[in-house]
C-alpha positions, 0 to 999 in steps of 0.5 A, spaced: 142 568 119 148 573 120 154 572 124 158 578 126 165 580 129 170 585 130 172 585 122 167 582 118 159 580 117 158 572 116 151 571 112 149 564 113 143 559 111 141 557 117 138 550 113 143 548 109 150 552 114 154 554 108 156 562 107 152 566 102 157 571 104 162 574 108 162 582 107 168 585 112 166 591 116 168 598 113 173 603 116 171 610 121 176 613 114 173 609 109 167 612 112 166 619 112 170 618 106 162 615 104 158 620 108 163 626 104 162 624 097 154 622 098 153 630 099 157 632 095 154 628 090 147 632 094 150 639 095 149 638 086 143 634 086 139 639 089 141 644 083 139 639 078 132 642 074 126 638 078 125 635 071 133 633 070 133 629 075 126 626 074 128 624 067 134 620 071 129 616 075 126 615 070 131 612 065 134 608 073 127 605 072 126 603 065 133 600 066 133 596 072 125 593 070 128 589 066 132 584 071 
């Protein structure tokens, strides 16, 4: 269950009522900065050769598999 307020999102276990997590909303400036950073990363990523991108994704997959 998720409780929303103007400043936070609080996730509550509906069975126990225990707060599982509480996340503060990002400000407009933080969202704008994240979008700008993602756009810059995309511009760099699309210039990366396909073989290098495939290798990077394989390495990420290999690192995540043991978890």
